[in-house]
KEKE-3310 file (N, C-alpha, C; in steps of 0.2 Angstrom, whole numbers, plus 5000, padded with zeros to 4 digits):
npx = (4915:4912:4913:4911:4911:4906:4896:4899:4896:4901:4902:4907:4909:4916:4914:4902:4886:4874:4860:4852:4849:4861:4878:4892:4901:4904:4912:4914:4924:4937:4937:4932:4920:4913:4903:4899:4905:4902:4904:4903:4902:4904:4898:4894:4880:4881:4885:4902:4910:4914:4926:4928:4938:4939:4929:4932:4943:4938:4929:4938:4945:4934:4933:4946:4945:4934:4940:4951:4945:4943:4953:4962:4971:4978:4985:4979:4969:4961:4952:4946:4935:4927:4916:4910:4903:4905:4915:4928:4931:4942:4956:4959:4953:4960:4974:4971:4966:4980:4987:4984:4987:5004:5014:5008:4997:4979:4969:4960:4946:4937:4925:4910:4893:4876:4870:4872:4869:4862:4867:4881:4898:4906:4910:4916:4921:4928:4936:4941:4953:4954:4962:4960:4951:4933:4929:4923:4933:4943:4957:4965:4977:4990:4991:4988:4992:4996:4995:5002:5001:5007:5005:5016:5009:4998:4988:4996:4997:5000:4994:4986:4985:4985:4980:4975:4977:4970:4967:4956:4952:4957:4956:4954:4959:4948:4947:4953:4946:4960:4975:4989:5002:5003:4995:4985:4968:4960:4955:4939:4922:4910:4911:4924:4930:4926:4931:4945:4944:4941:4951:4965:4959:4962:4976:4980:4976:4984:4996:4998:4997:4981:4967:4957:4942:4940:4936:4924:4914:4908:4906:4900:4903:4897:4896:4884:4872:4864:4872:4875:4871:4883:4894:4887:4889:4905:4907:4902:4914:4921:4917:4910:4925:4936:4934:4932:4920:4913:4907:4899:4890:4896:4895:4899:4894:4886:4884:4876:4880:4875:4887:4888:4901:4915:4934:4945:4936:4933:4922:4917:4920:4929:4926:4933:4931:4941:4943:4952:4962:4974:4975:4980:4995:5000:4994:5000:5005:4997:4983:4978:4968:4959:4948:4931:4924:4905:4892:4874:4858:4841:4823:4812:4820:4824:4830:4848:4854:4866:4873:4879:4866:4869:4887:4895:4912:4924:4922:4909:4896:4892:4884:4870:4866:4851:4832:4819:4811:4798:4797:4791:4788:4797:4794:4795:4786:4772:4766:4777:4790:4794:4787:4792:4808:4803:4801:4815:4822:4814:4820:4832:4832:4825:4835:4846:4842:4838:4851:4851:4854:4852:4843:4848:4864:4868:4879:4884:4877:4874:4862:4857:4850:4837:4831:4837:4831:4821:4826:4821:4808:4812:4820:4812:4803:4816:4819:4811:4815:4828:4827:4839:4847:4859:4869:4882:4881:4881:4875:4870:4863:4858:4859:4851:4843:4842:4830:4821:4822:4817:4825:4840:4847:4862:4872:4882:4887:4886:4897:4895:4899:4909:4916:4920:4931:4924:4913)
npy = (5180:5164:5151:5138:5126:5125:5120:5119:5122:5119:5125:5121:5132:5121:5107:5096:5102:5099:5102:5107:5096:5090:5095:5099:5099:5096:5104:5101:5105:5096:5088:5087:5081:5073:5075:5063:5059:5057:5053:5066:5079:5095:5105:5100:5092:5079:5060:5059:5057:5038:5025:5016:5021:5034:5039:5039:5047:5056:5057:5057:5070:5079:5078:5084:5097:5101:5099:5107:5122:5126:5126:5118:5101:5087:5078:5081:5072:5057:5046:5038:5030:5020:5015:5003:4999:4986:4973:4970:4981:4987:4986:4995:5007:5008:5013:5024:5031:5028:5040:5052:5050:5050:5052:5050:5037:5037:5027:5015:5009:4998:4993:4984:4988:4987:4993:5012:5029:5039:5027:5027:5020:5020:5029:5041:5043:5057:5058:5071:5081:5093:5105:5118:5119:5121:5131:5150:5164:5159:5153:5138:5131:5123:5114:5104:5085:5074:5055:5041:5025:5007:4990:4973:4963:4965:4963:4972:4987:4994:5003:5008:5016:5008:5015:5031:5044:5055:5071:5067:5055:5038:5030:5017:5008:4997:4981:4965:4948:4942:4932:4940:4934:4922:4932:4927:4921:4918:4899:4890:4899:4912:4913:4910:4920:4932:4932:4933:4946:4954:4952:4957:4969:4972:4968:4979:4988:4986:4990:5002:5006:5005:5001:4988:4989:5003:5006:5016:5014:5003:4997:4985:4972:4961:4948:4941:4942:4933:4928:4935:4930:4919:4928:4935:4927:4928:4940:4943:4938:4945:4957:4962:4968:4970:4969:4981:4985:4975:4974:4985:4982:4988:4991:4996:5007:5003:4997:4988:4981:4974:4968:4969:4962:4958:4962:4953:4940:4940:4936:4943:4960:4972:4989:5002:5014:5024:5031:5042:5045:5053:5061:5071:5080:5069:5071:5076:5063:5061:5065:5058:5050:5058:5063:5053:5040:5040:5031:5029:5026:5026:5023:5028:5023:5012:4995:4987:4975:4971:4982:4999:5015:5026:5032:5043:5053:5064:5077:5071:5061:5046:5037:5021:5012:5013:5004:5004:5002:5000:5011:5004:4991:4986:4981:4980:4996:5000:5002:5011:5013:5027:5030:5021:5027:5040:5034:5028:5040:5049:5038:5043:5056:5055:5049:5057:5070:5063:5066:5074:5086:5092:5088:5098:5097:5088:5081:5071:5061:5044:5033:5018:5009:4997:4998:5010:5016:5022:5035:5046:5046:5044:5054:5067:5065:5066:5080:5085:5084:5089:5104:5113:5107:5104:5095:5082:5068:5053:5040:5023:5007:4992:4975:4968:4974:4971:4962:4962:4974:4992:5004:5009:5019:5027:5039:5052:5063:5081:5084:5096:5099:5091:5078:5076:5074:5059:5068)
npz = (5077:5072:5080:5074:5062:5047:5033:5018:5003:4984:4969:4951:4932:4924:4926:4926:4929:4943:4942:4953:4960:4969:4975:4967:4976:4994:5008:5024:5038:5040:5027:5008:5002:4987:4974:4963:4947:4933:4917:4909:4898:4903:4894:4886:4893:4890:4886:4884:4869:4863:4868:4885:4888:4886:4891:4906:4905:4904:4916:4925:4925:4926:4939:4943:4938:4948:4960:4957:4955:4968:4975:4976:4977:4965:4973:4985:4985:4995:4995:4981:4972:4959:4950:4938:4925:4919:4923:4917:4909:4919:4920:4906:4912:4923:4919:4915:4927:4931:4927:4931:4944:4947:4956:4970:4975:4980:4994:4988:4979:4968:4960:4951:4947:4941:4934:4929:4930:4916:4907:4908:4907:4916:4933:4944:4961:4973:4988:4996:5004:5017:5021:5026:5031:5039:5046:5049:5041:5049:5046:5043:5036:5032:5046:5045:5040:5024:5029:5022:5022:5021:5025:5026:5030:5022:5007:4994:4982:4967:4962:4971:4992:5004:5017:5021:5032:5036:5046:5057:5052:5046:5031:5021:5010:5000:5004:4995:4995:4998:5000:5006:5005:4996:4985:4980:4979:4995:4997:4998:5001:5002:5016:5019:5013:5016:5031:5028:5019:5032:5040:5034:5034:5047:5049:5042:5051:5063:5058:5060:5073:5076:5087:5080:5087:5081:5071:5062:5052:5039:5022:5014:4998:4991:4977:4977:4984:4991:4998:5012:5024:5028:5024:5038:5048:5047:5049:5064:5072:5072:5076:5091:5096:5108:5123:5129:5119:5118:5126:5127:5117:5106:5087:5072:5058:5045:5027:5016:4998:4984:4970:4954:4951:4956:4959:4951:4951:4964:4980:4988:4994:5007:5013:5024:5035:5049:5062:5069:5080:5086:5075:5062:5060:5071:5089:5106:5117:5127:5125:5114:5117:5116:5107:5106:5098:5095:5097:5090:5093:5086:5092:5081:5069:5057:5066:5068:5072:5069:5064:5069:5070:5067:5070:5076:5075:5079:5067:5061:5057:5054:5043:5044:5029:5023:5025:5016:5027:5041:5056:5068:5064:5055:5045:5026:5017:5011:4993:4980:4971:4973:4987:4994:4993:5000:5013:5015:5017:5025:5036:5039:5041:5055:5060:5062:5066:5081:5085:5087:5075:5059:5042:5034:5038:5031:5023:5011:4999:4998:4984:4980:4967:4965:4950:4938:4931:4938:4944:4942:4946:4961:4963:4966:4975:4986:4984:4991:5003:5003:4996:4994:4987:4991:4998:4991:4979:4974:4963:4960:4952:4959:4957:4965:4983:5001:5008:4997:4993:4983:4984:4992:5004:5010:5021:5025:5039:5043:5060:5068:5082:5087:5094:5111:5125:5136:5148)
capx = (4918:4908:4922:4910:4912:4899:4893:4901:4894:4903:4902:4909:4905:4920:4912:4895:4879:4870:4853:4849:4850:4866:4882:4898:4908:4901:4917:4913:4929:4943:4934:4928:4914:4914:4898:4903:4907:4898:4908:4898:4905:4901:4899:4885:4879:4880:4890:4907:4911:4921:4923:4929:4944:4939:4923:4936:4949:4933:4925:4944:4946:4929:4935:4951:4943:4929:4947:4955:4940:4940:4961:4967:4975:4974:4986:4975:4962:4961:4952:4947:4928:4929:4912:4912:4896:4909:4924:4935:4935:4945:4964:4959:4953:4969:4978:4971:4968:4988:4989:4979:4988:5007:5017:5006:4989:4975:4966:4955:4938:4932:4916:4906:4887:4870:4868:4874:4866:4861:4871:4887:4900:4908:4910:4920:4919:4933:4934:4946:4958:4954:4966:4960:4944:4928:4927:4924:4938:4949:4961:4970:4979:4995:4991:4987:4998:4992:4999:5000:5005:5008:5010:5019:5006:4991:4990:4998:4994:5005:4989:4982:4988:4982:4978:4978:4976:4971:4966:4956:4954:4960:4955:4956:4957:4943:4951:4949:4950:4969:4980:4993:5008:5002:4994:4980:4961:4959:4951:4933:4916:4908:4910:4929:4933:4925:4935:4953:4944:4944:4959:4967:4959:4964:4985:4983:4975:4990:5001:4997:4993:4976:4962:4950:4936:4940:4932:4917:4908:4910:4907:4903:4902:4894:4895:4877:4867:4861:4880:4873:4870:4886:4896:4886:4893:4911:4908:4902:4916:4926:4913:4912:4930:4937:4929:4924:4915:4908:4900:4893:4888:4898:4897:4902:4887:4889:4880:4878:4879:4878:4889:4889:4904:4922:4941:4949:4931:4929:4914:4917:4928:4926:4929:4932:4931:4941:4945:4961:4962:4978:4974:4988:5002:5002:4996:5003:5000:4993:4979:4977:4958:4954:4941:4928:4916:4900:4886:4868:4853:4835:4817:4814:4822:4826:4838:4849:4860:4874:4876:4872:4861:4873:4893:4898:4917:4927:4916:4907:4891:4892:4876:4869:4862:4843:4832:4813:4808:4794:4804:4788:4784:4802:4792:4794:4782:4769:4769:4780:4798:4791:4784:4801:4813:4801:4805:4824:4823:4811:4822:4838:4830:4823:4840:4849:4832:4838:4857:4854:4857:4846:4843:4855:4868:4870:4885:4884:4872:4874:4855:4856:4843:4837:4830:4842:4825:4819:4830:4818:4804:4816:4823:4805:4805:4823:4819:4806:4820:4835:4827:4844:4850:4868:4873:4885:4878:4881:4867:4871:4862:4862:4856:4848:4846:4841:4825:4818:4820:4820:4830:4842:4851:4865:4872:4887:4882:4892:4895:4899:4901:4912:4916:4926:4931:4917:4915)
capy = (5176:5158:5141:5131:5123:5126:5117:5123:5120:5124:5121:5124:5128:5119:5102:5093:5103:5095:5108:5110:5090:5089:5102:5097:5097:5103:5104:5102:5102:5094:5084:5088:5076:5074:5069:5055:5061:5054:5055:5069:5085:5100:5111:5098:5090:5073:5059:5060:5050:5035:5020:5014:5025:5042:5040:5038:5053:5064:5055:5062:5079:5083:5076:5088:5104:5103:5101:5116:5127:5125:5128:5109:5097:5080:5075:5081:5065:5053:5040:5035:5025:5017:5010:4999:4992:4983:4973:4969:4988:4987:4987:5000:5011:5010:5015:5032:5031:5033:5046:5056:5050:5046:5051:5047:5035:5038:5022:5014:5004:4997:4987:4982:4988:4984:4998:5017:5034:5041:5022:5026:5013:5020:5035:5040:5049:5056:5060:5075:5083:5101:5106:5127:5118:5126:5137:5154:5169:5154:5147:5135:5128:5119:5112:5095:5081:5067:5050:5036:5019:5001:4986:4968:4960:4962:4962:4978:4987:4999:5010:5013:5013:5004:5017:5036:5046:5064:5073:5061:5050:5034:5029:5010:5004:4991:4974:4959:4941:4940:4930:4944:4928:4919:4935:4924:4924:4911:4896:4891:4902:4920:4915:4911:4926:4939:4932:4936:4953:4958:4949:4961:4976:4969:4970:4987:4994:4986:4993:5011:5004:5007:4995:4983:4992:5012:5007:5019:5011:4997:4995:4977:4971:4957:4944:4935:4946:4928:4926:4936:4927:4918:4934:4938:4924:4929:4948:4940:4933:4951:4964:4968:4965:4972:4969:4986:4987:4971:4979:4991:4981:4992:4989:5001:5008:4996:4997:4980:4982:4968:4969:4964:4960:4961:4963:4946:4936:4938:4934:4950:4966:4975:4994:5004:5021:5022:5035:5043:5049:5057:5066:5072:5077:5065:5075:5074:5055:5059:5068:5051:5048:5065:5063:5050:5035:5042:5027:5031:5022:5029:5018:5030:5021:5002:4994:4981:4969:4969:4987:5005:5016:5033:5032:5049:5054:5070:5082:5067:5055:5041:5034:5015:5013:5013:5003:5007:5000:5006:5005:5000:4984:4984:4979:4985:5002:4999:5007:5009:5019:5035:5027:5016:5032:5045:5030:5029:5045:5050:5036:5046:5060:5051:5046:5063:5071:5061:5067:5084:5088:5094:5086:5105:5094:5083:5082:5067:5058:5038:5030:5012:5009:4990:5000:5015:5022:5026:5039:5054:5047:5045:5065:5072:5062:5068:5086:5088:5085:5095:5107:5116:5104:5104:5088:5078:5064:5047:5035:5017:5002:4986:4969:4967:4975:4969:4962:4964:4985:4995:5008:5011:5025:5030:5047:5055:5069:5086:5086:5103:5100:5085:5072:5080:5068:5062:5071)
capz = (5072:5075:5081:5074:5057:5042:5028:5012:4995:4979:4960:4944:4927:4919:4927:4925:4932:4946:4941:4960:4965:4971:4972:4965:4983:5001:5012:5032:5042:5035:5022:5005:4997:4980:4970:4959:4943:4924:4909:4906:4893:4905:4888:4881:4897:4886:4889:4877:4863:4862:4875:4892:4890:4884:4897:4912:4906:4908:4923:4930:4921:4929:4947:4943:4938:4954:4965:4956:4956:4975:4979:4979:4969:4963:4977:4990:4986:5000:4993:4973:4970:4952:4947:4931:4921:4915:4925:4913:4909:4923:4917:4904:4916:4928:4916:4914:4933:4935:4923:4935:4950:4947:4961:4975:4972:4985:4992:4979:4977:4961:4960:4946:4946:4936:4929:4930:4925:4908:4903:4909:4906:4924:4936:4948:4966:4975:4994:4996:5012:5016:5026:5029:5039:5036:5052:5045:5044:5053:5040:5046:5033:5034:5053:5044:5033:5026:5028:5018:5024:5020:5028:5023:5031:5018:4998:4992:4974:4966:4961:4979:4997:5011:5024:5020:5036:5035:5052:5062:5050:5043:5025:5021:5001:4997:5005:4993:5001:4995:5005:5005:5005:4990:4982:4976:4984:4997:4996:5002:4999:5005:5022:5021:5010:5018:5035:5023:5018:5037:5042:5030:5037:5054:5048:5041:5056:5067:5056:5059:5079:5076:5086:5078:5087:5078:5065:5061:5046:5035:5019:5011:4993:4988:4972:4978:4991:4994:5005:5017:5032:5028:5029:5041:5052:5047:5054:5070:5073:5073:5078:5094:5095:5112:5129:5129:5114:5120:5135:5125:5111:5099:5079:5064:5055:5039:5021:5010:4993:4978:4965:4946:4948:4958:4955:4952:4954:4972:4978:4993:4995:5010:5015:5031:5038:5054:5067:5071:5088:5087:5068:5057:5062:5079:5095:5111:5118:5133:5120:5109:5117:5118:5105:5106:5097:5098:5093:5093:5089:5090:5090:5077:5064:5059:5071:5067:5077:5067:5064:5073:5063:5065:5072:5077:5079:5077:5065:5056:5058:5047:5045:5041:5024:5029:5018:5017:5034:5045:5061:5072:5061:5053:5038:5019:5015:5005:4987:4974:4972:4979:4994:4998:4994:5006:5017:5017:5019:5036:5041:5040:5043:5061:5065:5062:5074:5087:5088:5087:5070:5054:5037:5030:5041:5027:5018:5006:5000:4993:4982:4979:4966:4959:4945:4938:4927:4944:4948:4941:4952:4965:4963:4966:4984:4985:4981:4997:5011:5002:4995:4990:4982:4993:4999:4986:4981:4971:4962:4957:4949:4958:4954:4971:4987:5005:5010:4991:4993:4977:4986:4998:5003:5017:5022:5030:5042:5048:5066:5070:5088:5086:5100:5113:5127:5140:5155)
cpx = (4914:4914:4920:4910:4906:4900:4895:4902:4896:4901:4904:4908:4908:4920:4906:4890:4877:4862:4851:4848:4854:4872:4889:4905:4904:4908:4915:4921:4934:4943:4928:4926:4914:4909:4902:4901:4908:4903:4905:4903:4900:4897:4892:4881:4877:4885:4895:4907:4915:4920:4926:4936:4941:4934:4928:4941:4943:4929:4933:4946:4941:4932:4940:4948:4937:4935:4951:4951:4939:4950:4966:4969:4975:4978:4984:4968:4963:4958:4947:4942:4927:4921:4910:4905:4901:4916:4930:4936:4942:4954:4962:4958:4959:4975:4978:4971:4975:4992:4990:4984:4996:5014:5015:5000:4985:4972:4960:4951:4935:4928:4910:4898:4883:4871:4869:4869:4867:4867:4877:4892:4904:4906:4913:4920:4926:4930:4942:4949:4957:4958:4964:4954:4939:4925:4929:4928:4942:4952:4966:4974:4987:4995:4991:4992:4993:4996:4996:5005:5002:5011:5012:5011:4998:4992:4991:4999:4999:4999:4985:4986:4985:4977:4979:4975:4975:4965:4963:4952:4957:4954:4957:4951:4954:4949:4947:4951:4957:4973:4987:5003:5009:4999:4987:4974:4962:4954:4943:4928:4914:4912:4918:4932:4931:4930:4941:4952:4945:4950:4963:4968:4961:4972:4984:4981:4983:4994:5003:4996:4986:4970:4959:4943:4936:4938:4923:4913:4912:4907:4906:4900:4900:4892:4889:4876:4864:4868:4880:4877:4877:4895:4893:4890:4900:4911:4906:4907:4921:4924:4909:4921:4935:4930:4924:4922:4910:4903:4896:4890:4888:4898:4896:4894:4890:4884:4884:4877:4879:4880:4889:4894:4909:4929:4940:4943:4930:4921:4913:4923:4925:4930:4929:4934:4934:4943:4951:4961:4965:4978:4981:4990:4998:5001:5000:5001:4995:4985:4978:4970:4956:4947:4940:4923:4911:4897:4880:4862:4847:4829:4814:4816:4824:4831:4839:4855:4869:4877:4873:4872:4865:4881:4897:4907:4923:4921:4913:4901:4893:4886:4875:4866:4854:4837:4824:4811:4803:4798:4799:4788:4792:4798:4791:4786:4779:4768:4774:4790:4799:4792:4791:4805:4812:4803:4810:4825:4820:4816:4828:4835:4829:4829:4847:4847:4837:4847:4856:4854:4850:4847:4848:4862:4871:4874:4884:4878:4871:4866:4857:4849:4842:4836:4834:4835:4821:4820:4824:4812:4805:4816:4817:4803:4811:4822:4816:4811:4828:4833:4831:4849:4860:4873:4875:4882:4880:4873:4871:4866:4862:4858:4850:4847:4842:4833:4819:4818:4819:4824:4834:4847:4854:4865:4879:4884:4888:4889:4898:4902:4906:4912:4919:4927:4925:4918:4916)
cpy = (5169:5153:5137:5130:5123:5124:5122:5120:5122:5120:5127:5123:5123:5109:5103:5097:5100:5096:5105:5102:5088:5096:5095:5092:5101:5099:5105:5098:5101:5090:5088:5083:5076:5072:5064:5058:5055:5059:5060:5075:5092:5107:5108:5097:5082:5068:5060:5056:5045:5029:5020:5023:5033:5041:5041:5043:5060:5062:5062:5068:5083:5084:5086:5094:5107:5103:5107:5122:5128:5127:5120:5108:5090:5078:5075:5074:5060:5046:5043:5029:5022:5013:5009:4999:4987:4978:4972:4974:4988:4989:4994:5009:5016:5015:5022:5034:5034:5037:5052:5056:5047:5047:5049:5043:5036:5030:5023:5007:5005:4991:4991:4985:4988:4989:5007:5024:5036:5034:5022:5019:5015:5027:5031:5046:5050:5058:5065:5076:5091:5105:5112:5123:5121:5131:5145:5157:5163:5149:5142:5129:5130:5114:5105:5093:5077:5061:5045:5031:5011:4997:4980:4962:4960:4966:4971:4979:4994:5006:5010:5010:5011:5008:5026:5040:5052:5067:5066:5057:5047:5031:5024:5008:4998:4985:4967:4953:4938:4937:4932:4938:4926:4925:4933:4923:4918:4908:4895:4895:4909:4920:4917:4918:4929:4937:4935:4943:4956:4956:4952:4968:4976:4972:4977:4993:4994:4988:5000:5012:5006:5002:4994:4988:5001:5011:5011:5015:5009:4997:4987:4977:4965:4954:4944:4937:4938:4925:4931:4934:4922:4925:4936:4934:4926:4937:4948:4940:4939:4959:4960:4965:4967:4969:4975:4990:4979:4972:4981:4991:4986:4988:4995:5002:5004:4998:4990:4982:4974:4970:4966:4958:4963:4959:4954:4940:4935:4939:4939:4955:4968:4981:4996:5010:5020:5030:5037:5048:5052:5064:5067:5078:5075:5073:5071:5066:5053:5063:5062:5051:5054:5066:5055:5046:5039:5038:5029:5028:5025:5024:5022:5028:5014:5000:4988:4979:4968:4977:4994:5009:5025:5033:5041:5048:5062:5073:5079:5061:5050:5037:5027:5017:5009:5011:5005:5004:5004:5004:5003:4992:4980:4978:4984:4991:4998:5003:5006:5011:5024:5035:5024:5023:5036:5040:5029:5035:5049:5045:5039:5052:5059:5050:5053:5068:5070:5061:5074:5088:5088:5092:5094:5102:5091:5083:5077:5063:5049:5032:5024:5010:5003:4994:5007:5018:5026:5031:5048:5055:5050:5054:5068:5070:5068:5076:5089:5088:5087:5099:5112:5112:5102:5100:5088:5073:5058:5042:5029:5014:4995:4979:4967:4970:4970:4969:4964:4971:4985:5000:5006:5015:5024:5039:5049:5064:5074:5084:5092:5104:5095:5080:5072:5072:5068:5064:5066)
cpz = (5074:5076:5077:5064:5051:5038:5024:5005:4989:4972:4957:4938:4925:4921:4928:4931:4938:4946:4945:4962:4969:4969:4971:4972:4987:5007:5019:5034:5038:5029:5017:5001:4993:4977:4964:4952:4934:4921:4904:4905:4896:4901:4886:4886:4892:4888:4882:4875:4865:4868:4882:4892:4891:4888:4903:4912:4909:4913:4927:4929:4924:4938:4948:4943:4946:4959:4964:4959:4965:4979:4981:4974:4970:4970:4985:4990:4990:4997:4986:4972:4962:4951:4940:4930:4919:4918:4923:4911:4912:4923:4912:4909:4922:4925:4914:4923:4934:4931:4928:4942:4950:4953:4968:4972:4980:4988:4990:4981:4971:4960:4954:4949:4942:4934:4933:4926:4919:4903:4902:4909:4915:4926:4942:4953:4968:4985:4994:5003:5011:5022:5030:5033:5032:5042:5048:5046:5048:5051:5045:5044:5036:5041:5050:5039:5033:5026:5027:5020:5021:5023:5023:5024:5028:5012:4999:4984:4972:4965:4968:4984:4999:5014:5021:5025:5035:5042:5057:5058:5047:5038:5021:5014:5001:5000:5000:4997:4999:5002:5002:5003:4998:4984:4979:4980:4989:4996:5001:4997:5001:5010:5022:5018:5013:5028:5032:5023:5028:5041:5039:5032:5044:5056:5045:5047:5062:5065:5057:5069:5082:5078:5082:5078:5083:5073:5064:5058:5042:5030:5015:5003:4990:4982:4972:4985:4995:4999:5009:5021:5030:5029:5034:5049:5054:5051:5063:5074:5075:5076:5085:5093:5101:5119:5131:5124:5115:5125:5132:5120:5105:5092:5077:5062:5049:5032:5018:5006:4989:4974:4960:4947:4954:4956:4957:4956:4960:4972:4984:4993:4999:5014:5020:5032:5046:5057:5069:5076:5088:5083:5067:5058:5070:5085:5100:5114:5122:5128:5115:5109:5119:5115:5103:5102:5100:5095:5096:5091:5091:5087:5084:5070:5065:5062:5069:5071:5076:5065:5069:5070:5065:5071:5071:5079:5075:5074:5061:5062:5051:5049:5041:5035:5027:5022:5021:5021:5037:5052:5066:5068:5058:5046:5034:5021:5011:5000:4985:4975:4976:4986:4998:4997:4998:5013:5023:5018:5027:5039:5045:5044:5052:5065:5068:5067:5078:5090:5087:5081:5065:5047:5031:5034:5034:5022:5012:5007:4995:4992:4977:4974:4964:4953:4942:4937:4932:4947:4946:4948:4960:4969:4965:4974:4987:4987:4987:5004:5007:4996:4989:4987:4987:4995:4991:4986:4976:4970:4960:4956:4952:4958:4959:4977:4994:5007:5001:4988:4982:4978:4993:5000:5013:5016:5026:5031:5044:5054:5070:5079:5093:5092:5105:5119:5132:5146:5159)
residu = (MET:SER:SER:PHE:ASN:ALA:VAL:LEU:ALA:ARG:ASN:SER:GLU:LYS:ALA:PRO:ASN:GLY:MET:GLY:ARG:TYR:SER:GLN:THR:VAL:ALA:PHE:SER:HIS:TYR:ASN:ASN:LEU:SER:ALA:GLN:LEU:PRO:VAL:ASP:PRO:ALA:THR:GLY:ARG:LEU:VAL:ALA:GLY:GLY:VAL:LYS:GLU:GLN:ALA:GLU:ARG:CYS:PHE:LYS:ASN:ILE:GLN:GLU:ILE:ILE:LYS:SER:ILE:GLY:HIS:GLU:MET:SER:ASP:VAL:VAL:ARG:ILE:THR:ILE:PHE:LEU:GLN:ASP:ILE:SER:ASP:MET:HIS:ALA:VAL:ASN:ALA:VAL:TYR:SER:ALA:PHE:PHE:GLN:ASP:TYR:VAL:PRO:THR:LEU:THR:THR:VAL:ALA:VAL:ALA:ALA:LEU:PRO:MET:GLY:ALA:LEU:LEU:GLN:VAL:GLU:ALA:LEU:LEU:SER:ASN:GLY:GLU:GLY:THR:ILE:PRO:ASN:ALA:PRO:GLN:ALA:GLY:ASP:LEU:ILE:LYS:ILE:ALA:SER:ASP:SER:ARG:ASN:ALA:PRO:THR:SER:HIS:LEU:SER:THR:GLN:SER:VAL:ALA:PHE:SER:HIS:TYR:ASN:ASN:ILE:SER:ALA:GLN:LEU:PRO:ILE:ASP:PRO:GLU:SER:GLY:LYS:LEU:VAL:ALA:GLY:GLY:ALA:ARG:GLU:GLN:ALA:VAL:GLN:CYS:LEU:LYS:ASN:ILE:ARG:ALA:ILE:LEU:GLU:ASN:ILE:ALA:VAL:PRO:PHE:ASP:ASP:ILE:VAL:LYS:VAL:ASN:ILE:PHE:LEU:LYS:ASN:LEU:SER:ASP:ILE:GLU:SER:VAL:ASN:GLU:ALA:TYR:ARG:ALA:PHE:PHE:PRO:ASP:SER:ALA:ILE:ALA:ARG:ALA:VAL:ALA:TYR:VAL:PRO:ALA:ARG:THR:VAL:VAL:GLU:ALA:ALA:ALA:LEU:PRO:MET:ASP:ALA:LEU:VAL:GLN:ILE:GLU:ALA:VAL:VAL:SER:HIS:GLY:ASP:GLY:THR:PRO:PRO:GLN:ALA:VAL:GLU:ASP:ARG:HIS:GLY:ILE:VAL:ILE:LYS:ALA:HIS:ASN:THR:GLU:ASN:ALA:PRO:ARG:CYS:PRO:LEU:SER:THR:GLN:THR:VAL:ALA:PHE:SER:HIS:TYR:ASN:HIS:LEU:SER:ALA:GLN:LEU:PRO:LEU:HIS:PRO:GLU:THR:ASN:GLU:MET:VAL:ALA:GLY:GLY:VAL:LYS:GLU:GLN:ALA:ALA:GLN:CYS:LEU:ASN:ASN:ILE:LYS:ALA:ILE:VAL:GLU:SER:VAL:GLY:HIS:ALA:MET:GLY:ASP:VAL:VAL:LYS:VAL:ASN:VAL:PHE:LEU:LYS:ASN:ILE:ALA:ASP:MET:ASP:ALA:VAL:ASP:GLU:VAL:TYR:ALA:THR:PHE:PHE:PRO:GLY:GLY:VAL:PRO:ALA:ARG:ARG:VAL:VAL:GLY:VAL:GLY:ALA:LEU:PRO:ARG:GLY:ALA:MET:ILE:GLN:ILE:ASP:ALA:VAL:VAL:ALA:ASN:ALA:GLU:GLY:THR:PRO:PRO:LYS:ALA)
# end
């Protein structure tokens, strides 16, 4: 019997088929990573009739069917991410969302993007706990619990929980630049708003006694990509946070995305994935630091002073978003979207292999396209890297990407050996 976790890809006939390009859900260790669900009727393969309410219902029904097909339930959802074509549809979508999460609410991110596949009005994805784990023939059901928590020192919402911990990760709801006392956006521009977002994340982490340097991955959504330097100025004041982190120049993995619009007309929204060394339920105090964060960079992929290429914790590697940059020149590769997609995926491959893994260990891929119509061309390249169509996947269209790129890709990768204490 193997003692190592296995990548477990599964599909259900009751939800839209990925047609060999992706799996509906890919489990590894104690999480199920679901592909983003479009409002597609699985029987016809077409968008459902109606407006955003009907499309939202279909997205959540598809998620529900996938979850049921693997023996789980909606209360096992840890995080929901909603991508909207029109941010003004948020209230109608939230009403549908609330019907599916009546007793418990997961962490939540809502963002409007420039375009979605098939011209859909929205797309919804979910991250799901997997209590039984994926060690073959070694069920662990019942060993773990989900811990949801809120702090009064950060903005609260009846639609989401600030932090939901399961196993060795804390998943944080995307934080808007809201002053928790007034409930309003802070005054100022993108820099001031970024500072408030990060202060809110810090308050959430302090409430659960987790250091700020335990952040593994940061996703930044910007209303205007041109604000990135102002946001980076704020970001540098928070990372690295401690003397230990400064000594090794630790910064989390990072993805930056331009949003078409954000809730409350904010300029910035930030979400974080955080390590949870003591797990759920807590281990003995002396075992709290039994798992370490492992940050790694390779010269075979582009490097950035504000992000680490891959940060491993427990049984996952979280990769920074990769642009189509040549690692030796740090310049955009020549050619069109196919060449750029190939470079992004080659960069990911180089990072994955540099930590002793293979592309078959990738469990989730997130694709950001300047032109959503390029997806078919990208799929031709994508299939050469993932011929089995195993990873779960999300595709969104964005108004702009860093360096004027046509495409940007990030990934979540299995880490079978985990991250035990340093020798």
